[in-house]
C-alpha positions in Angstrom: 0.0 0.0 0.0 2.8 2.4 0.9 4.5 1.7 -2.5 1.2 2.4 -4.3 0.7 5.7 -2.4 4.3 6.8 -3.1 3.8 5.9 -6.8 0.6 8.0 -7.0 2.3 10.9 -5.3 5.3 10.8 -7.6 3.1 10.4 -10.7 1.0 13.4 -9.6 4.0 15.6 -9.0 5.7 14.8 -12.3 2.5 15.1 -14.3 2.0 18.6 -12.8 5.4 19.5 -14.1 4.5 18.3 -17.6 1.3 20.4 -17.4 3.4 23.5 -16.6 5.6 22.7 -19.6 2.4 22.3 -21.7 1.6 25.9 -21.3 -0.1 26.6 -18.0 2.0 29.7 -17.3 1.9 32.7 -14.9 -0.1 34.4 -17.6 -3.2 32.4 -16.7 -2.8 33.3 -13.0 -2.5 37.0 -13.9 -5.8 36.8 -15.8 -7.5 35.2 -12.9 -6.2 37.9 -10.6 -7.5 40.6 -13.0 -10.9 39.1 -12.9 -11.3 39.7 -9.2 -14.0 42.3 -8.9 -13.6 45.1 -6.4 -17.2 46.3 -6.7 -20.6 44.7 -7.0 -21.2 43.1 -10.4 -23.1 44.9 -13.2 -25.3 43.1 -15.7 -26.1 43.2 -19.4 -29.4 41.7 -20.5 -29.3 40.1 -23.9 -32.5 39.4 -25.8 -32.6 36.4 -28.1 -35.4 34.6 -30.0 -35.3 30.8 -30.5 -37.5 29.8 -33.4 -39.2 26.5 -34.2 -40.5 27.2 -37.7 -37.3 26.2 -39.6 -36.4 22.7 -40.6 -33.2 22.8 -38.6 -31.9 25.0 -35.8 -30.3 28.0 -37.5 -27.8 28.4 -34.7 -28.4 32.1 -34.0 -29.1 31.7 -30.3 -26.2 29.3 -29.8 -23.8 31.7 -31.6 -25.0 34.7 -29.6 -24.6 32.8 -26.3 -21.1 31.6 -27.2 -19.7 34.8 -28.5 -21.4 37.0 -25.8 -20.0 34.7 -23.1 -16.5 35.0 -24.6 -16.8 38.8 -24.8 -17.9 38.9 -21.2 -14.9 36.8 -20.0 -12.6 39.0 -22.0 -14.0 42.2 -20.5 -13.7 40.7 -17.0 -10.2 39.6 -17.6 -9.3 43.3 -18.3 -10.9 44.6 -15.1 -14.6 44.6 -16.0 -16.7 47.8 -16.5 -15.6 50.7 -14.3 -14.2 48.3 -11.8 -17.3 46.1 -11.7 -17.4 42.5 -12.8 -19.8 42.0 -15.8 -22.6 39.5 -15.5 -24.5 38.3 -18.6 -28.2 37.4 -18.7 -29.7 35.7 -21.8 -33.4 36.2 -22.0 -35.3 34.2 -24.7 -38.7 35.2 -26.0 -39.1 32.2 -28.3 -40.6 34.7 -30.9 -43.6 35.3 -28.6 -44.7 39.0 -28.3 -45.9 38.6 -24.7 -42.7 37.0 -23.6 -40.7 39.7 -25.3 -42.5 42.3 -23.2 -42.0 40.2 -20.0 -38.2 40.0 -20.8 -37.9 43.7 -21.4 -39.7 44.6 -18.1 -37.5 42.1 -16.2 -34.4 43.7 -17.6 -35.7 47.2 -16.8 -36.4 46.1 -13.2 -32.8 45.0 -12.7 -31.1 47.8 -10.6 -27.6 46.6 -11.7 -28.4 46.6 -15.4 -25.8 48.7 -17.2 -27.1 48.0 -20.8 -29.5 45.9 -22.8 -28.6 44.2 -26.2 -30.9 42.6 -28.8 -34.6 42.5 -29.7 -35.3 42.1 -33.3 -38.4 41.7 -35.5 -40.0 45.0 -36.4 -43.6 43.9 -35.4 -42.6 42.5 -32.0 -40.4 45.5 -31.3 -43.2 47.9 -32.1 -45.6 46.1 -29.7 -43.0 46.1 -27.0 -42.3 49.9 -27.3 -46.0 50.6 -27.5 -46.5 48.8 -24.2 -43.3 49.7 -22.3 -41.9 52.7 -24.1 -42.4 55.0 -21.1 -40.4 52.7 -18.8 -37.7 52.3 -21.4 -37.2 56.0 -21.6 -37.4 56.7 -17.9 -34.9 54.0 -16.9 -32.4 55.5 -19.4 -30.6 52.1 -19.8 -28.4 52.0 -22.9 -30.3 49.8 -25.3 -28.4 48.4 -28.3 -31.2 46.8 -30.2 -31.4 44.9 -33.4 -34.4 46.8 -34.8 -34.3 47.7 -38.5 -37.1 50.2 -38.7 -35.7 53.4 -37.1 -39.1 55.0 -36.6 -39.7 52.6 -33.7 -36.8 54.0 -31.7 -37.0 57.6 -32.9 -38.4 59.0 -29.6 -36.1 57.1 -27.3 -32.7 58.8 -26.8 -31.2 55.8 -25.0 -32.1 53.3 -27.7 -29.7 52.5 -30.5 -29.7 49.8 -33.1 -26.9 47.7 -34.5 -28.9 47.4 -37.7 -28.6 49.9 -40.5 -31.3 52.4 -40.8 -33.9 51.9 -43.6 -34.1 55.7 -44.1 -30.4 56.6 -43.7 -28.7 53.5 -45.3 -31.0 51.3 -47.4 -33.1 54.0 -49.1 -30.3 56.4 -50.2 -28.3 53.4 -51.6 -31.3 52.1 -53.5 -32.1 55.5 -54.9 -28.5 56.3 -55.9 -28.1 52.8 -57.4 -31.3 53.2 -59.5 -30.3 56.6 -60.9 -26.6 55.7 -61.5 -27.4 52.4 -63.2 -29.8 53.9 -65.7 -33.1 52.5 -64.5 -36.0 54.8 -65.3 -39.2 53.0 -64.4 -38.9 51.4 -60.9 -41.9 49.7 -59.3 -42.7 48.3 -55.8 -44.4 45.1 -54.8 -44.7 44.3 -51.1 -46.7 42.5 -48.5 -49.6 44.5 -47.2 -49.9 45.5 -43.5 -46.4 44.5 -42.5 -44.3 47.2 -40.9 -41.1 46.5 -42.8 -42.6 46.4 -46.3 -44.8 49.5 -45.6 -41.9 51.6 -44.3 -39.8 50.5 -47.3 -42.6 51.4 -49.8 -43.2 54.8 -48.1 -39.5 55.5 -48.1 -39.1 54.7 -51.8 -42.0 56.9 -52.7 -40.5 59.7 -50.5 -37.0 59.6 -52.0 -38.1 58.9 -55.6 -41.5 60.5 -55.7 -43.2 60.2 -59.1 -40.2 58.2 -60.3 -42.1 55.1 -59.0 -44.4 53.9 -61.8 -46.3 51.3 -59.7 -46.9 50.5 -56.1 -48.7 47.2 -55.3 -49.4 45.8 -51.8 -50.2 42.1 -51.7 -52.6 40.6 -49.2 -51.5 37.8 -46.9 -53.0 34.3 -47.0 -51.9 31.8 -44.3 -49.2 34.4 -43.3 -47.7 34.4 -46.8 -48.3 36.6 -49.9 -51.4 35.5 -51.8 -50.1 34.1 -55.1 -53.6 34.6 -56.6 -52.9 38.4 -56.8 -49.6 38.0 -58.7 -51.0 37.8 -62.3 -52.9 41.1 -62.1 -49.9 42.8 -60.5 -47.5 41.4 -63.2 -49.9 42.6 -66.0 -49.8 46.1 -64.6 -46.0 46.0 -64.4 -45.9 44.8 -68.0 -48.3 47.6 -69.1 -46.2 50.2 -67.4 -42.9 48.8 -68.7 -41.2 48.6 -65.3 -37.5 48.1 -65.6 -36.7 47.3 -62.0 -39.0 45.9 -59.3 -38.5 46.2 -55.5 -39.8 43.0 -54.2 -40.8 42.7 -50.5 -43.3 39.8 -50.3 -41.3 37.4 -48.2 -38.4 35.2 -49.2 -40.5 32.0 -49.8 -42.7 33.7 -52.4 -39.9 35.4 -54.4 -39.4 32.4 -56.6 -43.1 32.1 -57.6 -43.3 35.8 -58.4 -40.2 35.8 -60.6 -41.4 32.6 -62.3 -44.7 34.4 -63.2 -42.7 37.4 -64.5 -40.9 35.1 -66.9 -44.2 33.4 -67.9 -45.6 36.8 -68.7 -42.8 37.5 -71.1 -41.1 40.2 -69.1 -37.8 40.2 -67.2 -37.2 43.4 -65.3 -34.4 43.6 -62.8 -35.5 42.6 -59.4 -34.2 44.1 -56.1 -35.1 41.6 -53.4 -35.5 42.4 -49.7 -34.7 38.8 -49.0 -31.8 36.6 -50.2 -31.2 35.7 -53.9 -30.7 32.2 -52.6 -34.4 32.1 -51.7 -35.2 31.8 -55.4 -35.0 28.2 -56.6 -32.1 27.4 -58.9 -34.2 26.4 -61.9 -36.0 29.8 -61.8 -32.8 31.8 -61.4 -31.1 29.9 -64.2 -33.5 30.9 -67.0 -34.6 34.4 -65.8 -33.6 37.1 -68.3 -33.1 40.0 -65.9 -30.6 40.7 -63.1 -31.4 39.9 -59.5 -30.1 42.2 -56.8 -30.0 42.2 -53.0 -28.5 44.3 -50.2 -26.2 42.6 -47.8 -24.0 43.6 -44.9 -21.9 40.5 -44.6 -21.4 37.1 -46.3 -20.3 38.6 -49.6 -20.0 36.3 -52.6 -16.7 34.4 -52.5 -15.4 36.9 -49.9 -14.8 36.1 -46.3 -14.7 38.5 -43.3 -10.9 38.8 -42.8 -11.1 39.4 -39.0 -13.4 36.4 -38.5 -11.1 34.2 -40.6 -8.1 35.3 -38.6 -9.8 34.2 -35.4 -10.8 30.9 -36.9 -7.3 30.1 -38.2 -5.7 27.3 -36.3 -8.8 26.3 -34.4 -10.7 23.0 -34.8 -13.6 23.5 -37.3 -16.1 22.0 -34.9 -15.6 25.0 -32.6 -17.2 27.2 -35.2 -20.3 25.1 -36.2 -23.6 26.5 -34.8 -26.2 25.0 -37.1 -28.3 22.7 -34.9 -30.4 19.6 -35.1 -33.7 18.9 -36.8 -36.7 20.8 -35.4 -39.4 18.1 -35.6 -42.3 20.5 -34.8 -41.5 22.8 -37.7 -44.5 23.1 -40.1 -42.2 22.3 -43.1 -41.9 18.7 -42.1 -45.7 18.1 -42.1 -46.0 19.9 -45.5 -43.1 18.1 -47.1 -41.1 21.3 -47.6 -38.3 20.1 -45.3 -35.7 17.6 -46.5 -33.7 15.2 -44.4 -30.0 15.7 -44.2 -27.9 12.8 -45.5 -26.4 10.8 -42.6 -22.9 11.4 -44.0 -23.5 15.2 -44.4 -21.0 17.4 -42.5 -21.6 21.1 -41.8 -19.0 23.4 -43.3 -18.1 26.2 -40.9 -17.8 28.5 -43.9 -21.2 27.6 -45.4 -23.6 30.5 -45.9 -26.1 29.4 -43.3 -23.4 28.8 -40.6 -21.6 32.1 -41.4 -25.0 33.8 -41.0 -25.2 32.5 -37.4 -21.6 33.5 -36.7 -22.3 37.0 -38.1 -25.2 37.5 -35.7 -23.4 36.1 -32.7 -20.3 38.2 -33.3 -22.4 41.4 -33.7 -23.8 40.8 -30.2 -20.3 40.2 -28.9 -19.1 43.5 -30.4 -21.9 45.3 -28.7 -20.6 44.1 -25.3 -17.2 45.3 -26.3 -18.6 48.6 -27.3 -20.3 49.0 -24.0 -17.1 48.3 -22.1 -15.1 50.7 -24.4 -17.7 53.5 -23.8 -17.4 53.0 -20.1 -13.6 53.3 -20.0 -13.6 57.1 -19.6 -16.1 57.0 -16.8 -14.8 57.9 -13.2 -14.0 54.8 -11.1 -16.5 55.9 -8.4 -19.4 56.6 -10.7 -22.8 55.3 -9.8 -24.9 52.9 -12.0 -27.3 55.6 -13.2 -24.5 58.0 -14.0 -22.6 55.2 -15.8 -25.6 54.5 -18.0 -25.8 58.2 -18.9 -22.1 58.3 -19.6 -22.3 55.3 -22.0 -25.2 56.9 -23.9 -23.2 60.1 -24.2 -20.2 58.2 -25.5 -22.2 56.4 -28.1 -23.6 59.7 -29.3 -20.3 61.5 -29.5 -17.1 59.4 -29.5 -18.7 56.8 -31.7 -20.8 59.1 -33.9 -20.6 58.5 -37.6 -17.8 60.5 -39.2 -16.1 61.3 -35.9 -15.1 58.0 -34.3 -15.3 54.2 -34.8 -15.3 51.4 -32.3 -13.1 48.7 -34.0 -14.6 45.5 -32.8 -13.1 42.1 -33.1 -15.3 41.5 -36.1 -16.6 44.8 -37.5 -16.3 48.6 -37.2 -19.2 50.3 -35.4 -20.4 53.9 -35.3 -23.9 55.4 -35.0 -25.8 58.2 -36.7 -26.1 60.9 -34.0 -29.7 61.7 -35.1 -31.3 58.4 -35.8 -28.9 56.4 -33.5 -28.8 53.6 -36.1 -25.5 51.8 -37.0 -23.8 53.4 -40.0 -23.4 50.2 -42.0 -23.7 51.0 -45.7 -24.9 47.8 -47.5 -23.2 46.1 -50.4 -25.1 45.5 -53.6 -25.0 41.8 -54.8 -26.0 40.9 -58.3 -26.9 37.7 -60.1 -26.5 38.6 -63.8 -28.3 36.6 -66.5 -26.4 33.6 -67.5 -23.8 34.0 -64.7 -25.0 31.2 -62.4 -23.2 32.8 -59.5 -23.7 35.9 -57.5 -21.1 38.6 -57.3 -20.7 42.2 -56.1 -22.4 44.6 -58.5 -20.1 47.0 -60.4 -21.3 49.9 -58.3 -21.0 50.1 -54.5 -21.3 53.0 -52.0 -19.7 54.3 -48.8 -21.1 57.0 -46.5 -19.0 60.1 -45.8 -19.1 62.4 -42.8 -21.5 64.8 -44.6 -23.9 61.9 -45.0 -23.4 61.9 -48.7 -22.8 58.6 -50.5 -19.5 58.0 -52.2 -19.5 55.8 -55.3 -17.0 52.9 -55.1 -16.1 50.7 -58.0 -15.8 46.9 -57.9 -12.5 45.5 -59.1 -13.0 42.0 -60.5 -9.5 40.6 -60.0 -7.7 37.4 -59.1 -4.2 36.5 -57.8 -2.7 33.2 -59.0 0.2 32.5 -56.6 2.8 30.5 -58.4 5.7 30.4 -55.9 6.4 31.2 -52.3 9.9 30.9 -50.8 12.5 32.4 -48.5 10.2 32.4 -45.5 11.9 34.2 -42.6 10.2 33.6 -39.3 12.4 36.1 -37.5 12.1 38.9 -40.0 8.4 37.9 -40.5 8.7 38.1 -44.3 8.3 35.8 -47.3 9.1 36.1 -51.0 6.3 35.5 -53.5 5.6 35.4 -57.2 2.1 35.6 -58.7 0.0 36.7 -61.6 -2.5 39.4 -61.1 -5.4 39.5 -63.5 -8.1 42.2 -63.6 -10.9 43.4 -65.9 -10.0 46.3 -68.2 -12.0 49.2 -66.8 -10.6 51.8 -69.2 -7.8 52.9 -66.8 -4.5 53.0 -68.8 -2.4 52.1 -65.7 -4.9 50.2 -63.6 -2.1 48.5 -61.6 -1.1 51.9 -60.4 -4.4 52.2 -58.5 -3.6 49.0 -56.5 -1.3 49.0 -53.5 0.1 45.8 -52.0 -0.1 47.1 -48.5 1.9 44.3 -46.8 4.8 44.5 -49.3 8.1 45.3 -47.5 9.3 48.9 -47.8 12.8 49.6 -49.1 14.3 52.0 -46.6 16.6 53.5 -49.4 13.8 54.3 -51.8 10.8 54.4 -49.4 8.9 52.3 -51.9 7.5 48.8 -51.8 9.9 45.9 -52.7 7.9 44.6 -55.6 8.5 44.2 -59.3 5.6 44.4 -61.7 5.7 43.3 -65.4 2.8 43.8 -67.7 1.8 40.7 -69.7 -1.5 41.9 -71.2 -2.9 45.4 -71.3 -6.6 44.5 -72.0 -6.4 44.7 -75.8 -7.3 41.9 -78.2 -4.7 39.2 -78.1 -4.1 35.7 -79.5 -2.4 34.7 -76.2 -4.5 36.3 -73.5 -8.3 36.8 -72.9 -9.7 39.9 -74.4 -10.6 42.7 -71.9 -8.2 41.3 -69.2 -5.1 43.0 -67.8 -2.5 40.5 -66.6 0.6 41.3 -64.6 3.5 39.3 -63.2 4.3 40.5 -59.7 7.2 39.4 -57.5 8.3 40.9 -54.2 8.8 40.5 -50.5 5.8 40.6 -48.1 5.2 40.7 -44.4 3.3 38.2 -42.4 2.5 37.6 -38.7 3.7 34.1 -37.8 2.2 32.3 -34.8 5.1 30.2 -33.6 3.5 28.6 -30.5 3.4 25.2 -32.2 6.6 25.6 -34.2 7.8 23.5 -36.1 4.4 21.7 -36.4 2.7 25.0 -37.2 0.3 26.3 -39.8 0.8 29.8 -41.0 -1.3 32.4 -42.9 0.5 33.9 -45.9 -1.4 36.9 -47.4 -1.2 39.3 -50.3 -3.0 42.4 -49.0 -4.6 44.9 -51.5 -6.0 48.3 -50.9 -6.6 51.5 -53.0 -3.4 53.5 -53.6 -5.3 56.7 -54.2 -7.9 58.2 -52.0 -10.0 59.5 -54.9 -10.1 56.0 -56.5 -11.5 53.7 -53.9 -12.6 50.1 -54.8 -13.6 46.8 -53.3 -12.3 43.6 -54.8 -14.4 40.7 -56.2 -12.5 37.4 -56.8 -13.7 34.5 -58.9 -15.5 31.6 -57.3 -13.3 29.3 -55.1 -13.6 26.3 -57.4 -12.3 28.3 -60.3 -9.1 29.5 -58.6 -5.8 27.9 -59.3 -4.6 26.2 -56.1 -1.3 24.8 -57.4 1.5 26.5 -55.5 5.3 25.8 -55.4 5.9 26.4 -51.7 9.5 25.7 -50.6 9.3 23.9 -47.2 5.5 24.4 -46.9 2.4 22.3 -47.8 -0.6 24.3 -49.0 -3.8 23.5 -47.1 -6.5 26.0 -48.1 -7.1 29.4 -49.7 -9.6 32.2 -49.3 -10.1 35.8 -50.1 -11.0 38.2 -47.2 -12.2 41.7 -47.0 -12.1 44.3 -44.2 -13.2 47.8 -43.7 -10.5 50.2 -42.7 -10.5 54.0 -42.2 -8.2 57.0 -42.1 -8.5 59.0 -38.9 -7.7 62.7 -38.9 -8.1 65.5 -36.4 -8.2 69.2 -37.4 -5.4 70.7 -35.4 -7.3 74.1 -35.3 -10.9 73.0 -34.6 -10.0 69.7 -32.9 -12.7 68.0 -34.9 -12.1 64.3 -35.6 -12.9 62.8 -39.0 -13.2 59.3 -40.3 -12.7 58.3 -44.0 -13.6 54.7 -44.7 -12.2 52.4 -47.3 -12.1 48.7 -48.1 -9.1 46.4 -48.3 -8.8 42.8 -49.5 -6.4 39.9 -48.8 -5.7 36.8 -50.8 -4.7 34.3 -48.2 -3.0 30.9 -48.3 -3.0 28.6 -45.3 0.1 26.4 -45.3 1.6 23.9 -42.9 5.4 23.7 -42.3 7.0 20.6 -43.7 8.6 18.7 -40.7 10.7 16.1 -42.3 13.9 18.0 -41.8 13.0 18.7 -38.1 12.3 15.1 -37.5 15.6 14.0 -39.0 17.7 16.8 -37.4 16.0 17.1 -34.0 13.3 14.5 -33.0 15.3 11.4 -34.0 18.6 12.5 -32.4 16.7 13.6 -29.3 14.9 10.2 -29.1 18.3 8.4 -29.2 19.7 10.7 -26.5 16.8 10.0 -24.2 16.9 6.3 -25.1 20.6 6.1 -24.2 19.9 7.9 -20.9 17.0 5.6 -20.1 18.9 2.4 -20.9 21.6 3.5 -18.5 19.3 3.0 -15.5 19.6 -0.7 -16.0 23.3 -0.7 -15.3 24.0 -2.1 -11.8 24.3 0.6 -9.1 27.8 -0.6 -8.4 28.8 1.2 -11.7 27.1 4.5 -10.5 29.8 6.6 -12.1 29.1 5.1 -15.5 25.4 5.6 -15.1 25.7 9.3 -14.1 28.3 9.9 -16.8 26.0 8.6 -19.5 23.0 10.6 -18.2 25.0 13.8 -17.8 26.4 13.4 -21.3 22.9 12.9 -22.6 21.8 16.1 -20.9 24.7 18.1 -22.3 24.0 16.6 -25.8 20.4 17.7 -25.7 21.5 21.2 -24.7 24.1 21.3 -27.5 21.5 20.1 -30.0 19.1 22.9 -29.0 21.9 25.5 -29.2 22.8 24.2 -32.7 19.3 24.9 -34.0 18.5 28.2 -35.8 17.2 30.8 -33.3 13.5 31.5 -33.5 12.5 35.0 -32.3 9.2 34.3 -30.6 7.5 36.3 -27.8 6.7 33.0 -26.0 7.9 29.4 -25.9 7.5 27.4 -29.1 6.5 23.7 -29.2 10.1 22.9 -30.0 11.2 24.7 -26.9 8.8 22.7 -24.8 10.0 19.5 -26.3 13.6 20.3 -25.3 12.5 21.5 -21.9 10.8 18.1 -21.4 13.9 16.3 -22.5 15.9 18.3 -20.0 13.4 17.5 -17.3 13.3 13.8 -18.1 17.1 13.3 -18.2 17.5 15.5 -15.1 14.9 13.4 -13.4 16.8 10.2 -14.3 20.0 11.7 -12.8 18.2 12.7 -9.6 16.6 9.3 -9.2 20.0 7.6 -9.8 21.5 9.8 -7.1 18.7 9.0 -4.6 19.0 5.3 -5.2 22.6 5.2 -3.8 21.8 7.7 -1.0 22.1 5.9 2.3 18.8 7.2 3.5 17.0 5.5 0.6 19.4 2.6 0.1 18.6 1.1 3.5 14.8 1.2 2.9 13.6 -1.5 0.5 10.2 0.2 -0.1 11.9 3.4 -1.0 14.1 1.6 -3.4 11.2 -0.1 -5.0 9.4 3.2 -5.5 12.5 4.8 -7.1 13.0 1.8 -9.3 9.3 2.0 -10.4 9.6 5.7 -11.1 12.8 5.0 -13.2 11.4 2.1 -15.2 7.7 3.0 -15.6 7.2 6.7 -15.0 9.7 8.0 -17.5 8.2 6.2 -20.5 4.7 7.2 -19.3 5.7 10.8 -19.2 7.3 10.5 -22.6 4.1 9.1 -24.0 2.1 11.9 -22.5 4.4 14.4 -24.0 4.1 12.8 -27.4 0.3 13.0 -27.1 0.5 16.6 -26.2 2.8 17.4 -29.1 0.4 15.6 -31.5 -2.6 17.4 -30.2 -0.9 20.8 -30.2 0.2 20.3 -33.8 -3.4 19.7 -34.7 -4.5 22.8 -32.9 -6.4 20.9 -30.2 -4.3 22.2 -27.3 
């Protein structure tokens, strides 16, 4: 029994040492200390809506809960809000109007509530504000809602929305797009007696006036647009020769309406309030007009760069939020729902899953925004004054054109009048015969004077042919690639493009890149007509994460942004399946590729008036994810280290009478491991790499063997048989067990499992 107890104590002690080497450092302890709250906790109430009318769980609530919890923990790790620990309360209304009202009143009654986040659905929101609006205004709790109709919150100075304003964002973009694109006879078709469609129709009539040639409101039948009314509406559109139709009848009826347009022999452009994907493929394929939609995220063949950076190196299952089958959904009884194949796997980057992630990350950013707005508050401020301070900051420091909160996922600012998020939408187009959606040629960005700035879309692609000379210490790599772009009439189109992460030559103060023109867009027997093609080579910067070196996976990017402020653009790459993935990567194995986009801004302050100003622009990044080839490391490091440890381990079987030989072999093994480490190229890393931890374990294991060998001949232990048996067991069994645990740890770390 004594031997067993000693074995357990020894194993526990040594395993704890391995855990320390595995990365449980003083940093974790520092975070725990920072989380200690010195004041009573404050709460943020988050409103969510679980739905049971879809075939499968859409993952919205799961994503909101996950990302909001992570944001809460991050805020508490940095000291909380004004010295208070932050508590999170998730209140679900299950899409029930009465429960929405109950949740709002419960949050308003919370004396420690510092903010409220959420509440969507225009109709439910209007009912809530009609019933509890007086309380919402009196409590003056900062309310970052998800309401898309800004007339609902117009009379409530403490209520903001993370959604773009229909009046300030959607309508101006739609009006400018129609005028600049040459459409002359727009028409509206929407669902009658719904707040969203009514406000959209009224807004279009207000900004376009007599420009609208037809305005039709469709009655609802079984909570959906009545298809029986479609033929008469379409005949009127045909008679009035409408060239673009704004369609707001509900996503599940879009396909039927467009089908009947085609049957009637007309094909006007259609601007959908829903998703183009809601239209069945067979209808989209043969329709003769363009389909458009407004989107704020999930752009065609473009990924959110910040989100992809966060996802990099993590197991895909950590980012899957789409849930299980919802048996009570009406679609199953009607035969509209389809069973998923048993072998089907959810792709984290699928459109539906990214939708859930996008919603969840917006809520997380709202929590971060609340914490940022409270940073300038006095430490001894009361809850009521803290609420007022946050509202003031949202209206000034984060007002559109003056300041931006740069969240983990998006940039946020609010219109000081409407208190809606200034998120100018993108225009997505499905052109006839294309088969794939893409950004429309014309986009817009909002400036500080509330005017819209036209932004062109650059349809371009980068074909990376070679990557070499990767320098982890200098954080640079050499790349050669072909850049192809549509000829837009610019004589030197490449001069409008800046490779923003190209290394700058200190002697010339210019980027270290070389550009050679292969095709200038003219007709050619060798190259496609209308395409400008360039061969580019240069040295570029990257940000290596060396924690798992040399079993690491790195992100190599070519970043693109406008070179001139008066020539902004956003890039549109070709579909993923059409891109060339063959890359000659010296010492690296390509794993995946994507194209990301991000919104950046130029911040300026007038030195005389002290007025801040924000000028937004878009930038893109062509990214290749590559894993480091480890054959050389195994041959030069792992195999020699295994032999060194094996020799040291075998020495423990030498009789104790030859103690000097045992210790000599083990000390020589320790020195050999140290010499091997010093012979490796130095890696400039802020923390320990996986290679460092492997060597630290080797030092520990060999030192442990030396220590046990010394103890075995010590008179205190030599005269105690049970002690000798324990030390022998530790020598013979525990060392291999620890080596096995370390091997498992290395394998899991190399896969990003931690």
